[in-house]
N, C-alpha and C positions, 0 to 999 in steps of 0.2 A: 575285291576292286584290282583293277589292274594298275591303278596308279593311287597311291599314298603319300599324302603330305605330313610332315612332321612340323607341327606348328608351336609357337612359344606363345601362349594366349593368356593375356593379362584378365584375371578374374575378379579382383578386387583388392584396394589397399596397396597396389603394387605387387600383389602376388601373382606369380607367372607359373601357368601349368604346361608341360608338355602334353599335347593331345594329338594323337595320330588320326588324320581325317581322309575319309574317301570321296568326298563329295566333289564333283567336277567344278563346283563354282566358287571354291574356296581361294581367297586371295589376301594378301598383305594389307594390313589395315583395317580389315571389315570390323564391322561392332555385329556379334554374334550371340546366341544363347547357348550357355555352356551349362551341362550336368555335371556336377563335381563329384568324386567319388561320395558315396552314401546317399545321393540323390536317387528318388525313385520316380520313373516315368509315369505318365498317364496310364500305360498299360501295365504297370505292375513290375515291370524290369527294374532292377537294381543296378546302379552305376558302381563299378569297383575298378580301382587300378589294374591293370591288365598290360599283355603285349600284343601286338599287331605285327605279323610277319619279323619277330625279332626285336621290335622296337618298343619301348615302354610306353604307355599312354596313361595320363591320370584324368580321364573325364571323357566328355564327348560333346562335339560341337553340333547341336540339334537343327533337325529340317522341322519346317512347319507339321508335315505330316507325323514325326516322332512326338510333336506336342500337341498333336489330336487338335489343332487350331481349325475352326471352321473355313472352308474354302480353302484349305491349305492346297498350294499347287502339286499335282500328279507328278511333275516332273522331278528327278531327282535332284537333290542339292539341298545345302543347308538354308536356313532362315537368316538372311542379312538385313540387320536392324539400320534404322537411320542414322545419319551422322551424330545427330544430337543425342543418341542414347547415351545414359550414363553406364560406364562400366561400375559393375559391384551392385546394380539394381536387381532385385527380384523380379523375375519376368514371370507371367505378366505383371506391369505394375498397377 
C-alpha cells in the first residue's frame, strides 16, 4: 500500500489496539470489524501481531471480501458498520 494509517482501535471493554491499515476509506470514529491476534479468517489465515513498514500492528481491520460476505463490494476498503453497532460484539451477531 502506498498509504498506511496507524489506528488506535477500541475492540472491547475499553481495550485499544494499534492496528496498521492500508484501506483507502479508513476514518476516525468509524465502527469496523476487527480480527484480533489469534483469530482465524474465513480463508484459514491466522491473524498474528506483526509489523508493517516498521510499525507494530496487533490485528486487522477487515473488508467485506476478507470476511467472505455475500455481495461484498469489489472496491477496496474496509467494512464500515452502522453508528449503532456495539463495540465488542462478535461479528456477525
